[in-house]
N, C-alpha and C positions, 0 to 999 in steps of 0.2 A: 460413808456412802454418799456420793454426790447425787444431785437431783435426777440425772439420767439413770443412774444405777437404782435409785429408789423406785422410779416409775417402772423400769424394766423388771424389777423384782416382784411386781404385782401380777396376778394371773391375767393373761392376755386373752380375754374373751369379751365381746361387746356387752355382755350382760353381767360381767363380774366386776370385781373390785377395781381393776385398773381404769376402766372407762368411767366408773362412778367417781373415783378419786380425781381423775383428770377434770371431769365436769364440776366437781365440788371446788377444786382449786380455781378453775376458770371463773366460777360464780363469785367466790370470795374475793378474787382479785379484780373483778369487773373487766375481764377480757374474754375472748372467745377461745374455744378448745384448741384451735390451730396455734394460737399464741403459746399456750402451755406446751404443745409439742415443740415449738421453736426453742423453748427454754431447755429442752432435753438435748438439743443439738448445739448448745454453746451460747446462744443468745441469752443474755442475763436480764431478769426482771429488775425493776428499780428497787431501792432499799426497802420501801414499805411492803412491797409484794414479797420480797425475800423473807422478811420478818414474818409476814402472814403465813407463808408456806411452811416455814420452819416450825411455827407454833402448831399448825394443822397436823403435820406429820410427826412431830416429836423428835426431830433431828436438828442439832444446832445449825444455824444459818451458815456459819463458817465451814461446816462440813458439806452441806448441800451445795453451796456456791463458793468453793475455795478460792477461785481466782478473783472474786469480786469483793472480798471482805474489806479491802482498803480502797476500793475504787472511787468511793464518793466522799472520802475524808479530805 
């Protein structure tokens, strides 16, 4: 499940899990909510942020961001 699929799998109501998770990711990655939304449209976070997100959601980084696993090597 990539990052976009993960976000889209969460309930879509401003008071429910999706918005809370997006805000939590934004806070942990020191970015704004709009940046997190950009990541769902194919813009990739840097390696440290990808690792942080993977740890937060419990999905391997390579699965969340499959096209970026070798980008910074």
